[in-house]
Structures are given as structure tokens and as C-alpha cells.
N, CA, C and O atoms as CSV, one atom per row, in Angstrom:
chain,resi,resn,atom,element,x,y,z
A,1,MET,N,N,107.920,92.195,97.854
A,1,MET,CA,C,108.451,93.546,97.907
A,1,MET,C,C,109.239,93.652,99.221
A,1,MET,O,O,108.774,93.236,100.282
A,2,THR,N,N,110.418,94.211,99.116
A,2,THR,CA,C,111.251,94.379,100.315
A,2,THR,C,C,110.643,95.478,101.207
A,2,THR,O,O,109.818,96.279,100.769
A,3,GLN,N,N,111.075,95.480,102.447
A,3,GLN,CA,C,110.592,96.493,103.371
A,3,GLN,C,C,110.968,97.881,102.909
A,3,GLN,O,O,110.182,98.819,103.039
A,4,ALA,N,N,112.191,98.021,102.360
A,4,ALA,CA,C,112.630,99.310,101.855
A,4,ALA,C,C,111.751,99.794,100.697
A,4,ALA,O,O,111.367,100.962,100.639
A,5,ALA,N,N,111.444,98.882,99.787
A,5,ALA,CA,C,110.578,99.211,98.656
A,5,ALA,C,C,109.180,99.598,99.125
A,5,ALA,O,O,108.573,100.540,98.616
A,6,HIS,N,N,108.686,98.850,100.106
A,6,HIS,CA,C,107.342,99.159,100.629
A,6,HIS,C,C,107.302,100.532,101.257
A,6,HIS,O,O,106.315,101.255,101.117
A,7,LEU,N,N,108.359,100.895,101.943
A,7,LEU,CA,C,108.444,102.228,102.580
A,7,LEU,C,C,108.471,103.309,101.514
A,7,LEU,O,O,107.800,104.334,101.629
A,8,VAL,N,N,109.264,103.062,100.467
A,8,VAL,CA,C,109.332,104.030,99.351
A,8,VAL,C,C,107.944,104.181,98.708
A,8,VAL,O,O,107.510,105.292,98.404
A,9,LEU,N,N,107.254,103.044,98.504
A,9,LEU,CA,C,105.941,103.077,97.915
A,9,LEU,C,C,104.965,103.883,98.781
A,9,LEU,O,O,104.214,104.711,98.266
A,10,GLN,N,N,104.980,103.643,100.061
A,10,GLN,CA,C,104.091,104.399,100.954
A,10,GLN,C,C,104.355,105.900,100.853
A,10,GLN,O,O,103.428,106.707,100.779
A,11,ASN,N,N,105.629,106.252,100.853
A,11,ASN,CA,C,105.990,107.660,100.753
A,11,ASN,C,C,105.576,108.242,99.386
A,11,ASN,O,O,105.086,109.367,99.294
A,12,ALA,N,N,105.787,107.451,98.349
A,12,ALA,CA,C,105.412,107.921,97.013
A,12,ALA,C,C,103.918,108.150,96.906
A,12,ALA,O,O,103.483,109.139,96.317
A,13,LEU,N,N,103.134,107.254,97.463
A,13,LEU,CA,C,101.679,107.391,97.398
A,13,LEU,C,C,101.162,108.592,98.180
A,13,LEU,O,O,100.042,109.053,97.957
A,14,SER,N,N,101.965,109.081,99.075
A,14,SER,CA,C,101.529,110.272,99.852
A,14,SER,C,C,101.801,111.581,99.090
A,14,SER,O,O,101.366,112.645,99.531
A,15,LEU,N,N,102.503,111.517,97.973
A,15,LEU,CA,C,102.818,112.706,97.174
A,15,LEU,C,C,101.585,113.168,96.446
A,15,LEU,O,O,100.638,112.405,96.256
A,16,ASP,N,N,101.599,114.448,96.030
A,16,ASP,CA,C,100.472,114.942,95.215
A,16,ASP,C,C,100.583,114.325,93.811
A,16,ASP,O,O,101.606,113.750,93.441
A,17,GLU,N,N,99.501,114.466,93.052
A,17,GLU,CA,C,99.384,113.821,91.756
A,17,GLU,C,C,100.541,114.172,90.812
A,17,GLU,O,O,101.091,113.307,90.130
A,18,LYS,N,N,100.895,115.460,90.792
A,18,LYS,CA,C,101.960,115.919,89.881
A,18,LYS,C,C,103.291,115.265,90.218
A,18,LYS,O,O,104.012,114.816,89.328
A,19,ASP,N,N,103.610,115.215,91.490
A,19,ASP,CA,C,104.905,114.600,91.917
A,19,ASP,C,C,104.881,113.067,91.668
A,19,ASP,O,O,105.891,112.485,91.274
A,20,ARG,N,N,103.724,112.433,91.902
A,20,ARG,CA,C,103.632,110.984,91.626
A,20,ARG,C,C,103.827,110.682,90.163
A,20,ARG,O,O,104.502,109.716,89.808
A,21,ALA,N,N,103.231,111.517,89.290
A,21,ALA,CA,C,103.410,111.332,87.859
A,21,ALA,C,C,104.855,111.511,87.418
A,21,ALA,O,O,105.366,110.752,86.594
A,22,LEU,N,N,105.495,112.511,87.970
A,22,LEU,CA,C,106.917,112.744,87.674
A,22,LEU,C,C,107.766,111.592,88.129
A,22,LEU,O,O,108.639,111.127,87.397
A,23,LEU,N,N,107.514,111.122,89.348
A,23,LEU,CA,C,108.260,110.002,89.897
A,23,LEU,C,C,108.032,108.741,89.070
A,23,LEU,O,O,108.976,107.993,88.819
A,24,ALA,N,N,106.818,108.498,88.652
A,24,ALA,CA,C,106.508,107.336,87.828
A,24,ALA,C,C,107.246,107.421,86.470
A,24,ALA,O,O,107.771,106.418,85.987
A,25,ALA,N,N,107.279,108.577,85.886
A,25,ALA,CA,C,107.965,108.765,84.622
A,25,ALA,C,C,109.482,108.507,84.764
A,25,ALA,O,O,110.098,107.868,83.911
A,26,VAL,N,N,110.045,109.005,85.830
A,26,VAL,CA,C,111.481,108.809,86.067
A,26,VAL,C,C,111.774,107.345,86.307
A,26,VAL,O,O,112.760,106.822,85.788
A,27,LEU,N,N,110.946,106.676,87.077
A,27,LEU,CA,C,111.146,105.252,87.332
A,27,LEU,C,C,111.010,104.425,86.064
A,27,LEU,O,O,111.815,103.523,85.829
A,28,LEU,N,N,110.024,104.710,85.256
A,28,LEU,CA,C,109.858,104.001,83.998
A,28,LEU,C,C,111.051,104.228,83.062
A,28,LEU,O,O,111.534,103.310,82.400
A,29,GLU,N,N,111.501,105.472,83.032
A,29,GLU,CA,C,112.642,105.786,82.155
A,29,GLU,C,C,113.885,105.051,82.613
A,29,GLU,O,O,114.718,104.676,81.788
A,30,SER,N,N,114.031,104.833,83.937
A,30,SER,CA,C,115.176,104.119,84.461
A,30,SER,C,C,115.174,102.655,84.058
A,30,SER,O,O,116.219,102.004,84.087
A,31,LEU,N,N,114.026,102.134,83.686
A,31,LEU,CA,C,113.918,100.729,83.266
A,31,LEU,C,C,114.150,100.507,81.795
A,31,LEU,O,O,114.278,99.369,81.345
A,32,GLU,N,N,114.204,101.599,81.033
A,32,GLU,CA,C,114.408,101.456,79.601
A,32,GLU,C,C,115.783,100.877,79.329
A,32,GLU,O,O,116.785,101.269,79.928
A,33,SER,N,N,115.792,99.942,78.415
A,33,SER,CA,C,117.003,99.214,78.116
A,33,SER,C,C,117.812,99.873,77.016
A,33,SER,O,O,117.257,100.521,76.128
A,34,ASP,N,N,119.111,99.707,77.076
A,34,ASP,CA,C,119.970,100.256,76.028
A,34,ASP,C,C,119.799,99.454,74.732
A,34,ASP,O,O,120.185,99.929,73.664
A,35,GLN,N,N,119.237,98.268,74.810
A,35,GLN,CA,C,119.078,97.434,73.614
A,35,GLN,C,C,118.113,98.079,72.601
A,35,GLN,O,O,118.097,97.708,71.427
A,36,ASP,N,N,117.330,99.027,73.060
A,36,ASP,CA,C,116.412,99.716,72.159
A,36,ASP,C,C,117.037,100.959,71.530
A,36,ASP,O,O,116.347,101.867,71.065
A,37,GLU,N,N,118.382,100.964,71.534
A,37,GLU,CA,C,119.107,102.083,70.972
A,37,GLU,C,C,118.703,102.229,69.507
A,37,GLU,O,O,118.637,101.234,68.786
A,38,GLY,N,N,118.440,103.416,69.072
A,38,GLY,CA,C,118.039,103.642,67.703
A,38,GLY,C,C,116.548,103.729,67.519
A,38,GLY,O,O,116.090,104.192,66.475
A,39,VAL,N,N,115.772,103.300,68.494
A,39,VAL,CA,C,114.319,103.351,68.373
A,39,VAL,C,C,113.854,104.797,68.305
A,39,VAL,O,O,112.975,105.143,67.516
A,40,GLU,N,N,114.454,105.634,69.139
A,40,GLU,CA,C,114.071,107.063,69.119
A,40,GLU,C,C,114.352,107.665,67.756
A,40,GLU,O,O,113.536,108.424,67.233
A,41,ASP,N,N,115.497,107.336,67.173
A,41,ASP,CA,C,115.847,107.857,65.848
A,41,ASP,C,C,114.837,107.359,64.791
A,41,ASP,O,O,114.420,108.102,63.903
A,42,ALA,N,N,114.466,106.079,64.924
A,42,ALA,CA,C,113.485,105.501,63.964
A,42,ALA,C,C,112.144,106.218,64.098
A,42,ALA,O,O,111.502,106.530,63.095
A,43,TRP,N,N,111.719,106.481,65.344
A,43,TRP,CA,C,110.439,107.194,65.521
A,43,TRP,C,C,110.521,108.605,64.965
A,43,TRP,O,O,109.571,109.086,64.347
A,44,LEU,N,N,111.642,109.267,65.177
A,44,LEU,CA,C,111.801,110.618,64.659
A,44,LEU,C,C,111.695,110.638,63.143
A,44,LEU,O,O,111.052,111.522,62.576
A,45,LEU,N,N,112.319,109.671,62.484
A,45,LEU,CA,C,112.233,109.574,61.012
A,45,LEU,C,C,110.793,109.309,60.580
A,45,LEU,O,O,110.337,109.867,59.582
A,46,GLU,N,N,110.071,108.464,61.318
A,46,GLU,CA,C,108.676,108.150,60.999
A,46,GLU,C,C,107.793,109.377,61.158
A,46,GLU,O,O,106.924,109.632,60.325
A,47,VAL,N,N,108.011,110.134,62.224
A,47,VAL,CA,C,107.228,111.356,62.444
A,47,VAL,C,C,107.521,112.349,61.314
A,47,VAL,O,O,106.595,112.976,60.799
A,48,GLN,N,N,108.743,112.496,60.936
A,48,GLN,CA,C,109.122,113.430,59.868
A,48,GLN,C,C,108.454,112.967,58.552
A,48,GLN,O,O,107.952,113.796,57.793
A,49,ARG,N,N,108.448,111.651,58.286
A,49,ARG,CA,C,107.827,111.138,57.093
A,49,ARG,C,C,106.344,111.448,57.053
A,49,ARG,O,O,105.805,111.859,56.025
A,50,ARG,N,N,105.685,111.242,58.201
A,50,ARG,CA,C,104.263,111.460,58.291
A,50,ARG,C,C,103.896,112.949,58.136
A,50,ARG,O,O,102.917,113.303,57.479
A,51,VAL,N,N,104.704,113.786,58.752
A,51,VAL,CA,C,104.472,115.236,58.611
A,51,VAL,C,C,104.641,115.659,57.148
A,51,VAL,O,O,103.836,116.438,56.636
A,52,ALA,N,N,105.631,115.176,56.500
A,52,ALA,CA,C,105.868,115.494,55.084
A,52,ALA,C,C,104.672,115.023,54.232
A,52,ALA,O,O,104.236,115.714,53.311
A,53,GLU,N,N,104.163,113.843,54.564
A,53,GLU,CA,C,103.001,113.307,53.838
A,53,GLU,C,C,101.770,114.205,54.039
A,53,GLU,O,O,101.019,114.452,53.095
A,54,LEU,N,N,101.571,114.681,55.248
A,54,LEU,CA,C,100.476,115.593,55.533
A,54,LEU,C,C,100.673,116.915,54.771
A,54,LEU,O,O,99.752,117.419,54.128
A,55,ASP,N,N,101.883,117.456,54.856
A,55,ASP,CA,C,102.174,118.716,54.192
A,55,ASP,C,C,102.018,118.672,52.684
A,55,ASP,O,O,101.646,119.665,52.059
A,56,SER,N,N,102.306,117.506,52.099
A,56,SER,CA,C,102.190,117.370,50.650
A,56,SER,C,C,100.764,117.102,50.196
A,56,SER,O,O,100.463,117.144,49.003
A,57,GLY,N,N,99.887,116.827,51.159
A,57,GLY,CA,C,98.496,116.527,50.791
A,57,GLY,C,C,98.301,115.049,50.459
A,57,GLY,O,O,97.220,114.660,50.016
A,58,GLY,N,N,99.313,114.229,50.662
A,58,GLY,CA,C,99.227,112.799,50.364
A,58,GLY,C,C,98.337,112.056,51.347
A,58,GLY,O,O,97.856,110.962,51.052
A,59,THR,N,N,98.122,112.638,52.495
A,59,THR,CA,C,97.263,112.045,53.527
A,59,THR,C,C,96.308,113.099,54.008
A,59,THR,O,O,96.663,114.268,54.165
A,60,LYS,N,N,95.064,112.660,54.243
A,60,LYS,CA,C,94.051,113.594,54.763
A,60,LYS,C,C,93.746,113.239,56.202
A,60,LYS,O,O,93.811,112.075,56.597
A,61,THR,N,N,93.420,114.230,56.960
A,61,THR,CA,C,93.067,114.022,58.379
A,61,THR,C,C,91.541,113.905,58.504
A,61,THR,O,O,90.784,114.332,57.633
A,62,ILE,N,N,91.141,113.325,59.592
A,62,ILE,CA,C,89.702,113.276,59.930
A,62,ILE,C,C,89.538,113.763,61.362
A,62,ILE,O,O,90.472,113.661,62.158
A,63,PRO,N,N,88.380,114.286,61.699
A,63,PRO,CA,C,88.170,114.706,63.077
A,63,PRO,C,C,88.313,113.579,64.098
A,63,PRO,O,O,88.012,112.430,63.777
A,64,LEU,N,N,88.746,113.863,65.271
A,64,LEU,CA,C,88.935,112.849,66.322
A,64,LEU,C,C,87.636,112.092,66.559
A,64,LEU,O,O,87.662,110.870,66.712
A,65,GLU,N,N,86.488,112.791,66.594
A,65,GLU,CA,C,85.218,112.116,66.848
A,65,GLU,C,C,84.927,111.067,65.780
A,65,GLU,O,O,84.387,110.007,66.095
A,66,THR,N,N,85.264,111.333,64.557
A,66,THR,CA,C,85.059,110.380,63.465
A,66,THR,C,C,85.967,109.160,63.651
A,66,THR,O,O,85.524,108.019,63.516
A,67,ALA,N,N,87.219,109.411,63.956
A,67,ALA,CA,C,88.177,108.337,64.177
A,67,ALA,C,C,87.717,107.440,65.333
A,67,ALA,O,O,87.724,106.215,65.219
A,68,MET,N,N,87.318,108.065,66.443
A,68,MET,CA,C,86.863,107.300,67.588
A,68,MET,C,C,85.647,106.478,67.264
A,68,MET,O,O,85.553,105.325,67.683
A,69,SER,N,N,84.718,107.035,66.534
A,69,SER,CA,C,83.496,106.313,66.140
A,69,SER,C,C,83.856,105.109,65.253
A,69,SER,O,O,83.276,104.033,65.399
A,70,GLN,N,N,84.800,105.292,64.350
A,70,GLN,CA,C,85.216,104.180,63.469
A,70,GLN,C,C,85.897,103.079,64.266
A,70,GLN,O,O,85.688,101.895,63.999
A,71,LEU,N,N,86.720,103.468,65.253
A,71,LEU,CA,C,87.393,102.485,66.104
A,71,LEU,C,C,86.403,101.707,66.942
A,71,LEU,O,O,86.523,100.491,67.091
A,72,ARG,N,N,85.401,102.425,67.502
A,72,ARG,CA,C,84.356,101.750,68.309
A,72,ARG,C,C,83.627,100.704,67.466
A,72,ARG,O,O,83.376,99.591,67.929
A,73,LYS,N,N,83.294,101.061,66.242
A,73,LYS,CA,C,82.598,100.132,65.359
A,73,LYS,C,C,83.452,98.892,65.098
A,73,LYS,O,O,82.949,97.768,65.112
A,74,ARG,N,N,84.727,99.104,64.863
A,74,ARG,CA,C,85.645,97.968,64.634
A,74,ARG,C,C,85.719,97.059,65.831
A,74,ARG,O,O,85.686,95.836,65.696
A,75,ILE,N,N,85.819,97.657,67.012
A,75,ILE,CA,C,85.961,96.899,68.240
A,75,ILE,C,C,84.692,96.084,68.481
A,75,ILE,O,O,84.765,94.892,68.779
A,76,VAL,N,N,83.553,96.712,68.355
A,76,VAL,CA,C,82.278,96.034,68.548
A,76,VAL,C,C,82.115,94.926,67.505
A,76,VAL,O,O,81.653,93.828,67.816
A,77,GLY,N,N,82.497,95.230,66.274
A,77,GLY,CA,C,82.382,94.227,65.191
A,77,GLY,C,C,83.298,93.028,65.403
A,77,GLY,O,O,82.966,91.916,64.991
A,78,ASN,N,N,84.444,93.240,66.041
A,78,ASN,CA,C,85.413,92.150,66.298
A,78,ASN,C,C,85.171,91.449,67.618
A,78,ASN,O,O,85.789,90.422,67.900
A,79,ALA,N,N,84.275,91.995,68.433
A,79,ALA,CA,C,84.067,91.422,69.760
A,79,ALA,C,C,83.517,89.991,69.695
A,79,ALA,O,O,83.736,89.196,70.609
A,80,GLY,N,N,82.810,89.673,68.620
A,80,GLY,CA,C,82.219,88.324,68.481
A,80,GLY,C,C,83.179,87.264,67.954
A,80,GLY,O,O,82.838,86.083,67.893
A,81,ASN,N,N,84.381,87.692,67.575
A,81,ASN,CA,C,85.370,86.753,66.995
A,81,ASN,C,C,86.084,85.925,68.051
A,81,ASN,O,O,86.935,85.100,67.717
């Protein structure tokens, strides 16, 4: 890490949590590549498809606690593999 980057890091770490989070988000966004052009559009279409599926009754929701419990069981079950 260059001296300039180290100084920026020290200053950034002295910020409050909200400002650090905003700074991190802006830095991450600056690293996003143009090669992923169209990904946002694809996600928007997927979200719209899923909302339509929910609205039509084609998909049913489950409580978060149930989903988390099912995921934990899968993780524990796969831990021995």
C-alpha cells in the first residue's frame, strides 16, 4: 500500500460508521466494470418476473424463521461432505 493510500485509510477509519459505510459503497461502485453492462437490466427483469409470480399465486412465501431453519439444516447436513 502506498503512503498516500495508507494516509487515506487512516483518515477513513477515523470517520463515523455512517460515513465509512458511504465511503465504502462509493469506492466499491467505482470498481464496477462496464463489462457488466446489462446486468442491472437483467436483474430488474428477474425481480419483475418474481413479483408477477408472487402476485399470481404461482409462488408461496414462507416466514424468514422457517427459511433460516431449512438453510441451517442443509448446511449442517452438507458439512460432512
